[in-house]
MARRO-328222 format. One record per residue (C-alpha): chain; residue in one letter; y, z, x; residue number from 1. Coordinates in pm, whole numbers, plus 50000, padded with zeros to 5 digits. Last residue first. Layout:
BEGIN
{r A; a; {Y; Z; X}; NUM}
...
END
This chain:
BEGIN
{r A; x; {91522; 37731; 69526}; 396}
{r A; x; {91538; 37378; 69610}; 395}
{r A; x; {91836; 37194; 69458}; 394}
{r A; x; {91976; 37016; 69754}; 393}
{r A; x; {91617; 36900; 69866}; 392}
{r A; x; {91532; 36764; 69544}; 391}
{r A; x; {91872; 36589; 69487}; 390}
{r A; x; {91814; 36400; 69825}; 389}
{r A; x; {91460; 36296; 69748}; 388}
{r A; x; {91565; 36175; 69427}; 387}
{r A; x; {91819; 35966; 69588}; 386}
{r A; x; {91556; 35817; 69809}; 385}
{r A; x; {91363; 35735; 69518}; 384}
{r A; x; {91642; 35546; 69315}; 383}
{r A; x; {91722; 35370; 69613}; 382}
{r A; x; {91326; 35247; 69664}; 381}
{r A; x; {91328; 35173; 69272}; 380}
{r A; x; {91655; 34941; 69343}; 379}
{r A; x; {91467; 34756; 69582}; 378}
{r A; x; {91714; 34654; 69886}; 377}
{r A; x; {91532; 34655; 70218}; 376}
{r A; x; {91173; 34575; 70169}; 375}
{r A; x; {91188; 34440; 69829}; 374}
{r A; x; {91473; 34234; 69917}; 373}
{r A; x; {91270; 34092; 70225}; 372}
{r A; x; {90973; 34011; 70000}; 371}
{r A; x; {91214; 33826; 69797}; 370}
{r A; x; {91320; 33631; 70088}; 369}
{r A; x; {90968; 33485; 70151}; 368}
{r A; x; {91084; 33313; 70492}; 367}
{r A; x; {91143; 32932; 70537}; 366}
{r A; x; {91494; 32971; 70664}; 365}
{r A; x; {91555; 32709; 70725}; 364}
{r A; x; {91495; 32381; 70511}; 363}
{r A; x; {91616; 32158; 70805}; 362}
{r A; x; {91948; 32100; 70598}; 361}
{r A; x; {92021; 32483; 70647}; 360}
{r A; x; {91938; 32469; 71045}; 359}
{r A; x; {92190; 32158; 71058}; 358}
{r A; x; {92468; 32335; 70840}; 357}
{r A; x; {92417; 32650; 71068}; 356}
{r A; x; {92471; 32401; 71392}; 355}
{r A; x; {92765; 32242; 71230}; 354}
{r A; x; {92928; 32581; 71150}; 353}
{r A; x; {92866; 32742; 71519}; 352}
{r A; x; {92996; 32427; 71714}; 351}
{r A; x; {93318; 32412; 71464}; 350}
{r A; x; {93388; 32747; 71554}; 349}
{r A; x; {93355; 33038; 71317}; 348}
{r A; x; {93156; 33298; 71519}; 347}
{r A; x; {92802; 33401; 71638}; 346}
{r A; x; {92668; 33258; 71278}; 345}
{r A; x; {92361; 33384; 71114}; 344}
{r A; x; {92111; 33195; 70895}; 343}
{r A; x; {91865; 33403; 70708}; 342}
{r A; x; {91572; 33563; 70649}; 341}
{r A; x; {91409; 33520; 71025}; 340}
{r A; x; {91262; 33875; 70933}; 339}
{r A; x; {91386; 34046; 71239}; 338}
{r A; x; {91718; 33827; 71250}; 337}
{r A; x; {91836; 33884; 70867}; 336}
{r A; x; {91760; 34246; 70899}; 335}
{r A; x; {91913; 34324; 71223}; 334}
{r A; x; {92219; 34092; 71188}; 333}
{r A; x; {92280; 34218; 70860}; 332}
{r A; x; {92265; 34585; 70909}; 331}
{r A; x; {92641; 34625; 70822}; 330}
{r A; x; {92902; 34351; 70985}; 329}
{r A; x; {92894; 34192; 71328}; 328}
{r A; x; {92707; 33870; 71292}; 327}
{r A; x; {92809; 33616; 71027}; 326}
{r A; x; {92644; 33488; 70703}; 325}
{r A; x; {92426; 33198; 70538}; 324}
{r A; x; {92187; 33344; 70309}; 323}
{r A; x; {91893; 33130; 70140}; 322}
{r A; x; {91824; 33187; 69763}; 321}
{r A; x; {91492; 33349; 69701}; 320}
{r A; x; {91617; 33524; 69374}; 319}
{r A; x; {91556; 33880; 69540}; 318}
{r A; x; {91731; 33722; 69875}; 317}
{r A; x; {92038; 33650; 69642}; 316}
{r A; x; {92074; 34010; 69489}; 315}
{r A; x; {92010; 34202; 69813}; 314}
{r A; x; {92262; 34003; 69980}; 313}
{r A; x; {92513; 34025; 69697}; 312}
{r A; x; {92542; 34403; 69689}; 311}
{r A; x; {92728; 34350; 70072}; 310}
{r A; x; {92631; 34651; 70291}; 309}
{r A; x; {92933; 34799; 70456}; 308}
{r A; x; {92948; 35056; 70737}; 307}
{r A; x; {92948; 34813; 71025}; 306}
{r A; x; {93253; 34683; 70831}; 305}
{r A; x; {93488; 34959; 70949}; 304}
{r A; x; {93517; 34840; 71284}; 303}
{r A; x; {93572; 34501; 71211}; 302}
{r A; x; {93353; 34181; 71154}; 301}
{r A; x; {93569; 34014; 70876}; 300}
{r A; x; {93282; 33906; 70616}; 299}
{r A; x; {93138; 33562; 70571}; 298}
{r A; x; {92948; 33465; 70245}; 297}
{r A; x; {92753; 33162; 70194}; 296}
{r A; x; {92475; 33083; 69950}; 295}
{r A; x; {92160; 32842; 69980}; 294}
{r A; x; {91963; 32594; 69727}; 293}
{r A; x; {92165; 32732; 69442}; 292}
{r A; x; {92082; 32667; 69067}; 291}
{r A; x; {91883; 32973; 69044}; 290}
{r A; x; {92236; 33176; 69097}; 289}
{r A; x; {92357; 33046; 68762}; 288}
{r A; x; {92038; 33160; 68575}; 287}
{r A; x; {92001; 33500; 68773}; 286}
{r A; x; {92391; 33590; 68676}; 285}
{r A; x; {92345; 33574; 68315}; 284}
{r A; x; {92337; 33937; 68226}; 283}
{r A; x; {92569; 34038; 68494}; 282}
{r A; x; {92848; 33801; 68318}; 281}
{r A; x; {92982; 33493; 68478}; 280}
{r A; x; {93308; 33414; 68597}; 279}
{r A; x; {93400; 33064; 68731}; 278}
{r A; x; {93463; 32837; 69030}; 277}
{r A; x; {93332; 32483; 69085}; 276}
{r A; x; {93435; 32340; 69394}; 275}
{r A; x; {93298; 31994; 69448}; 274}
{r A; x; {93662; 31836; 69520}; 273}
{r A; x; {93958; 32056; 69559}; 272}
{r A; x; {94087; 32338; 69366}; 271}
{r A; x; {94130; 32669; 69574}; 270}
{r A; x; {93993; 32965; 69430}; 269}
{r A; x; {94227; 33238; 69348}; 268}
{r A; x; {94262; 33170; 68975}; 267}
{r A; x; {93881; 33224; 68946}; 266}
{r A; x; {93893; 33578; 69091}; 265}
{r A; x; {93633; 33726; 68869}; 264}
{r A; x; {93379; 33524; 69086}; 263}
{r A; x; {93085; 33284; 69062}; 262}
{r A; x; {93175; 33013; 69309}; 261}
{r A; x; {92955; 32703; 69309}; 260}
{r A; x; {93033; 32436; 69594}; 259}
{r A; x; {92854; 32139; 69526}; 258}
{r A; x; {92739; 31927; 69790}; 257}
{r A; x; {92611; 31546; 69835}; 256}
{r A; x; {92480; 31533; 70168}; 255}
{r A; x; {92636; 31542; 70523}; 254}
{r A; x; {92992; 31564; 70512}; 253}
{r A; x; {92932; 31795; 70223}; 252}
{r A; x; {92794; 32068; 70457}; 251}
{r A; x; {93111; 32050; 70680}; 250}
{r A; x; {93306; 32076; 70395}; 249}
{r A; x; {93119; 32400; 70272}; 248}
{r A; x; {93139; 32524; 70596}; 247}
{r A; x; {93532; 32499; 70607}; 246}
{r A; x; {93524; 32621; 70267}; 245}
{r A; x; {93366; 32933; 70361}; 244}
{r A; x; {93596; 32985; 70673}; 243}
{r A; x; {93908; 32963; 70444}; 242}
{r A; x; {93730; 33247; 70208}; 241}
{r A; x; {93671; 33486; 70493}; 240}
{r A; x; {93573; 33794; 70243}; 239}
{r A; x; {93709; 34120; 70342}; 238}
{r A; x; {94007; 34065; 70090}; 237}
{r A; x; {93950; 33723; 69921}; 236}
{r A; x; {93715; 33603; 69629}; 235}
{r A; x; {93521; 33891; 69478}; 234}
{r A; x; {93156; 33812; 69410}; 233}
{r A; x; {92882; 33522; 69478}; 232}
{r A; x; {92936; 33198; 69651}; 231}
{r A; x; {92693; 32933; 69596}; 230}
{r A; x; {92597; 32607; 69775}; 229}
{r A; x; {92438; 32345; 69551}; 228}
{r A; x; {92257; 32057; 69681}; 227}
{r A; x; {92332; 31773; 69454}; 226}
{r A; x; {92040; 31536; 69335}; 225}
{r A; x; {92042; 31639; 68974}; 224}
{r A; x; {92412; 31593; 68989}; 223}
{r A; x; {92611; 31905; 68842}; 222}
{r A; x; {92842; 31873; 68580}; 221}
{r A; x; {92828; 32240; 68470}; 220}
{r A; x; {92692; 32160; 68136}; 219}
{r A; x; {92446; 31912; 68295}; 218}
{r A; x; {92317; 32209; 68535}; 217}
{r A; x; {92250; 32436; 68273}; 216}
{r A; x; {92066; 32184; 68067}; 215}
{r A; x; {91832; 32111; 68383}; 214}
{r A; x; {91801; 32518; 68417}; 213}
{r A; x; {91657; 32534; 68039}; 212}
{r A; x; {91418; 32786; 68057}; 211}
{r A; x; {91488; 33156; 68117}; 210}
{r A; x; {91491; 33315; 68462}; 209}
{r A; x; {91165; 33528; 68509}; 208}
{r A; x; {91022; 33382; 68787}; 207}
{r A; x; {91368; 33347; 68960}; 206}
{r A; x; {91387; 33720; 68981}; 205}
{r A; x; {91687; 33910; 68970}; 204}
{r A; x; {91675; 34163; 68697}; 203}
{r A; x; {91325; 34301; 68772}; 202}
{r A; x; {91444; 34328; 69149}; 201}
{r A; x; {91727; 34514; 69046}; 200}
{r A; x; {91907; 34525; 69367}; 199}
{r A; x; {92042; 34768; 69603}; 198}
{r A; x; {92332; 34867; 69784}; 197}
{r A; x; {92212; 35040; 70095}; 196}
{r A; x; {92070; 35416; 70105}; 195}
{r A; x; {92097; 35554; 70433}; 194}
{r A; x; {92031; 35953; 70449}; 193}
{r A; x; {92215; 36166; 70662}; 192}
{r A; x; {92130; 36546; 70700}; 191}
{r A; x; {92425; 36769; 70715}; 190}
{r A; x; {92506; 36935; 71073}; 189}
{r A; x; {92886; 36893; 71080}; 188}
{r A; x; {93082; 36646; 71315}; 187}
{r A; x; {92896; 36516; 71618}; 186}
{r A; x; {93088; 36180; 71626}; 185}
{r A; x; {92761; 36004; 71762}; 184}
{r A; x; {92572; 36094; 71464}; 183}
{r A; x; {92839; 35920; 71252}; 182}
{r A; x; {92802; 35611; 71435}; 181}
{r A; x; {92422; 35593; 71419}; 180}
{r A; x; {92453; 35668; 71040}; 179}
{r A; x; {92704; 35372; 71035}; 178}
{r A; x; {92485; 35139; 71229}; 177}
{r A; x; {92176; 35244; 70971}; 176}
{r A; x; {92387; 35141; 70692}; 175}
{r A; x; {92484; 35220; 70350}; 174}
{r A; x; {92611; 35605; 70417}; 173}
{r A; x; {92484; 35939; 70230}; 172}
{r A; x; {92558; 36264; 70357}; 171}
{r A; x; {92384; 36593; 70257}; 170}
{r A; x; {92517; 36969; 70238}; 169}
{r A; x; {92866; 36820; 70299}; 168}
{r A; x; {93130; 37078; 70447}; 167}
{r A; x; {93161; 36924; 70809}; 166}
{r A; x; {93160; 36593; 70709}; 165}
{r A; x; {93388; 36612; 70446}; 164}
{r A; x; {93617; 36805; 70696}; 163}
{r A; x; {93611; 36529; 70943}; 162}
{r A; x; {93688; 36286; 70681}; 161}
{r A; x; {93978; 36492; 70578}; 160}
{r A; x; {94097; 36439; 70924}; 159}
{r A; x; {94076; 36096; 70886}; 158}
{r A; x; {94245; 36104; 70564}; 157}
{r A; x; {94539; 36275; 70651}; 156}
{r A; x; {94578; 36057; 70958}; 155}
{r A; x; {94551; 35742; 70758}; 154}
{r A; x; {94830; 35885; 70504}; 153}
{r A; x; {95034; 35980; 70792}; 152}
{r A; x; {95016; 35593; 70924}; 151}
{r A; x; {95074; 35470; 70564}; 150}
{r A; x; {95393; 35652; 70569}; 149}
{r A; x; {95535; 35565; 70913}; 148}
{r A; x; {95421; 35176; 70844}; 147}
{r A; x; {95327; 34992; 71149}; 146}
{r A; x; {94986; 35089; 71099}; 145}
{r A; x; {94965; 34927; 70784}; 144}
{r A; x; {94773; 35094; 70502}; 143}
{r A; x; {94682; 34804; 70295}; 142}
{r A; x; {94657; 34640; 70606}; 141}
{r A; x; {94278; 34545; 70558}; 140}
{r A; x; {94204; 34717; 70879}; 139}
{r A; x; {94395; 35019; 70784}; 138}
{r A; x; {94220; 35073; 70410}; 137}
{r A; x; {93899; 35027; 70570}; 136}
{r A; x; {93942; 35271; 70861}; 135}
{r A; x; {94016; 35520; 70562}; 134}
{r A; x; {93715; 35410; 70374}; 133}
{r A; x; {93453; 35432; 70654}; 132}
{r A; x; {93172; 35282; 70398}; 131}
{r A; x; {92991; 35449; 70112}; 130}
{r A; x; {93060; 35837; 70174}; 129}
{r A; x; {92824; 35979; 69942}; 128}
{r A; x; {92907; 36325; 70042}; 127}
{r A; x; {92675; 36563; 69833}; 126}
{r A; x; {92834; 36895; 69799}; 125}
{r A; x; {92645; 37186; 69680}; 124}
{r A; x; {92830; 37429; 69459}; 123}
{r A; x; {92960; 37774; 69547}; 122}
{r A; x; {93243; 37764; 69249}; 121}
{r A; x; {93558; 37783; 69479}; 120}
{r A; x; {93431; 37621; 69795}; 119}
{r A; x; {93207; 37401; 69663}; 118}
{r A; x; {93439; 37294; 69391}; 117}
{r A; x; {93735; 37230; 69618}; 116}
{r A; x; {93508; 37016; 69845}; 115}
{r A; x; {93411; 36800; 69539}; 114}
{r A; x; {93779; 36756; 69451}; 113}
{r A; x; {93882; 36608; 69803}; 112}
{r A; x; {93544; 36422; 69769}; 111}
{r A; x; {93633; 36253; 69471}; 110}
{r A; x; {93918; 36050; 69695}; 109}
{r A; x; {93660; 35999; 69966}; 108}
{r A; x; {93354; 35825; 69853}; 107}
{r A; x; {93110; 35861; 69563}; 106}
{r A; x; {93086; 36245; 69546}; 105}
{r A; x; {92782; 36411; 69400}; 104}
{r A; x; {92838; 36778; 69307}; 103}
{r A; x; {92518; 36973; 69305}; 102}
{r A; x; {92422; 37283; 69063}; 101}
{r A; x; {92589; 37237; 68768}; 100}
{r A; x; {92685; 37491; 68501}; 99}
{r A; x; {92692; 37353; 68147}; 98}
{r A; x; {93013; 37462; 67940}; 97}
{r A; x; {93203; 37658; 68205}; 96}
{r A; x; {93115; 37396; 68466}; 95}
{r A; x; {93192; 37111; 68235}; 94}
{r A; x; {93537; 37242; 68208}; 93}
{r A; x; {93578; 37318; 68588}; 92}
{r A; x; {93480; 36941; 68668}; 91}
{r A; x; {93748; 36841; 68397}; 90}
{r A; x; {94008; 37007; 68553}; 89}
{r A; x; {93893; 36863; 68878}; 88}
{r A; x; {93917; 36521; 68739}; 87}
{r A; x; {94260; 36591; 68590}; 86}
{r A; x; {94428; 36713; 68924}; 85}
{r A; x; {94258; 36429; 69104}; 84}
{r A; x; {94415; 36151; 68895}; 83}
{r A; x; {94745; 36327; 68854}; 82}
{r A; x; {94739; 36338; 69266}; 81}
{r A; x; {94683; 35982; 69272}; 80}
{r A; x; {94941; 35905; 69021}; 79}
{r A; x; {95220; 36084; 69185}; 78}
{r A; x; {95335; 35825; 69446}; 77}
{r A; x; {95267; 35521; 69228}; 76}
{r A; x; {95445; 35638; 68916}; 75}
{r A; x; {95230; 35518; 68758}; 74}
{r A; x; {94851; 35388; 68801}; 73}
{r A; x; {94661; 35674; 68599}; 72}
{r A; x; {94302; 35580; 68555}; 71}
{r A; x; {94210; 35727; 68203}; 70}
{r A; x; {93928; 35962; 68225}; 69}
{r A; x; {93572; 35914; 68106}; 68}
{r A; x; {93347; 36187; 68052}; 67}
{r A; x; {93006; 36096; 68043}; 66}
{r A; x; {92682; 36293; 67953}; 65}
{r A; x; {92376; 36092; 68038}; 64}
{r A; x; {92068; 36135; 67809}; 63}
{r A; x; {91957; 35816; 67912}; 62}
{r A; x; {91990; 35620; 67571}; 61}
{r A; x; {92314; 35836; 67521}; 60}
{r A; x; {92445; 35668; 67874}; 59}
{r A; x; {92353; 35328; 67771}; 58}
{r A; x; {92538; 35342; 67455}; 57}
{r A; x; {92822; 35478; 67616}; 56}
{r A; x; {92819; 35192; 67847}; 55}
{r A; x; {92804; 34936; 67578}; 54}
{r A; x; {93071; 35115; 67352}; 53}
{r A; x; {93300; 35136; 67667}; 52}
{r A; x; {93283; 34778; 67773}; 51}
{r A; x; {93610; 34618; 67624}; 50}
{r A; x; {93864; 34899; 67590}; 49}
{r A; x; {93762; 35053; 67900}; 48}
{r A; x; {93799; 34710; 68084}; 47}
{r A; x; {94163; 34718; 67969}; 46}
{r A; x; {94249; 35090; 68032}; 45}
{r A; x; {94100; 35110; 68405}; 44}
{r A; x; {93823; 35422; 68385}; 43}
{r A; x; {93834; 35699; 68658}; 42}
{r A; x; {93490; 35856; 68614}; 41}
{r A; x; {93340; 36177; 68553}; 40}
{r A; x; {92941; 36170; 68510}; 39}
{r A; x; {92705; 36438; 68407}; 38}
{r A; x; {92346; 36397; 68492}; 37}
{r A; x; {92041; 36608; 68388}; 36}
{r A; x; {91799; 36522; 68655}; 35}
{r A; x; {91426; 36442; 68488}; 34}
{r A; x; {91313; 36109; 68668}; 33}
{r A; x; {91467; 35929; 68385}; 32}
{r A; x; {91806; 36092; 68455}; 31}
{r A; x; {91764; 35972; 68839}; 30}
{r A; x; {91673; 35620; 68709}; 29}
{r A; x; {91974; 35622; 68455}; 28}
{r A; x; {92188; 35746; 68748}; 27}
{r A; x; {92091; 35465; 68973}; 26}
{r A; x; {92118; 35171; 68732}; 25}
{r A; x; {92464; 35311; 68621}; 24}
{r A; x; {92623; 35334; 68971}; 23}
{r A; x; {92587; 34996; 69144}; 22}
{r A; x; {92565; 34709; 68898}; 21}
{r A; x; {92730; 34865; 68611}; 20}
{r A; x; {92992; 35065; 68802}; 19}
{r A; x; {93073; 34771; 69035}; 18}
{r A; x; {93169; 34569; 68718}; 17}
{r A; x; {93395; 34815; 68622}; 16}
{r A; x; {93287; 34990; 68279}; 15}
{r A; x; {93155; 35293; 68480}; 14}
{r A; x; {93491; 35331; 68640}; 13}
{r A; x; {93502; 35344; 69041}; 12}
{r A; x; {93667; 35684; 69143}; 11}
{r A; x; {93315; 35833; 69089}; 10}
{r A; x; {93233; 36202; 69048}; 9}
{r A; x; {92866; 36309; 68968}; 8}
{r A; x; {92780; 36635; 68846}; 7}
{r A; x; {92442; 36700; 68872}; 6}
{r A; x; {92223; 36964; 68666}; 5}
{r A; x; {91902; 37083; 68836}; 4}
{r A; x; {91558; 36909; 68763}; 3}
{r A; x; {91369; 36917; 68444}; 2}
{r A; x; {90996; 36857; 68494}; 1}
END
């Protein structure tokens, strides 16, 4: 049965890595479930030129209509307004050609367009807020509190956050901790659904990794007896890179260890003995993850990070790779503690790091990590939850 038409607005390009791992898989699944999907996205020039054919082909295969807009960056003060203006105008154009019932807005910026469409065109508005965006910008010092201008921008978006919650017909967030926090604010009456960043368990499956792992180790010059510690994802920003290197050094003091860093930010990774940094495309990721005995990632445990879900956690657990992380972000503590599925640090003291290294070398955790991934981070589960939200919003 054909569902109601959905307009999806995203500030993240479909040609971005995030777009290909955390947007398209969901929308392709929803399109297969019968929902006509139209996407308007902001695309960065360099990635768009390279990735457009593959993304367009995937959209065509799933009967998804894609309207890529060039992401304008200059002049800095005017560019955001131009991006929003062109997205709004394209949304109105889509409405004239093929009316939609729901506008699904990823994060805060596109919600400025979504609320306007709700008010002007009487559309259902789905606020897929992801994290606490304004607080993330302040806590990361992208919007320093000491700056008069950025302090005003922060205040503006905190007011808009309230408006988005008041106007939303449904709210989606990434963690149970965030949902509890939002309910405590008592803003609006919209239902809240928790959908974490999920992993494609068919793609991230150690049992289907192509043969030739020993050859890959040889190519990467990883000794056969080496303990491979993995880091996956962006280097820096919210990730505590110095503390992760500190953990690697502590591990290396006890065993022959290699720190394999898979990141697009290769040039930012310090060169030191045993550290190997490289960029790997998503298709090849399972082969490289399968080299690792464990993975480490430490995240700043700030207020906004209660609303964060690390995509890498589901992917790593799906590959049965042990996770070493810290308490204080997202639902990590609750999930990993409940199932004994990872090693959690209370802080980054030498004592805590050495204790975690000791646990890791003793072979902990011993849980079926893939089963934990299937319980919390299965892409099909995420698609089903979105499908339920769409069904509730489009019921006659």
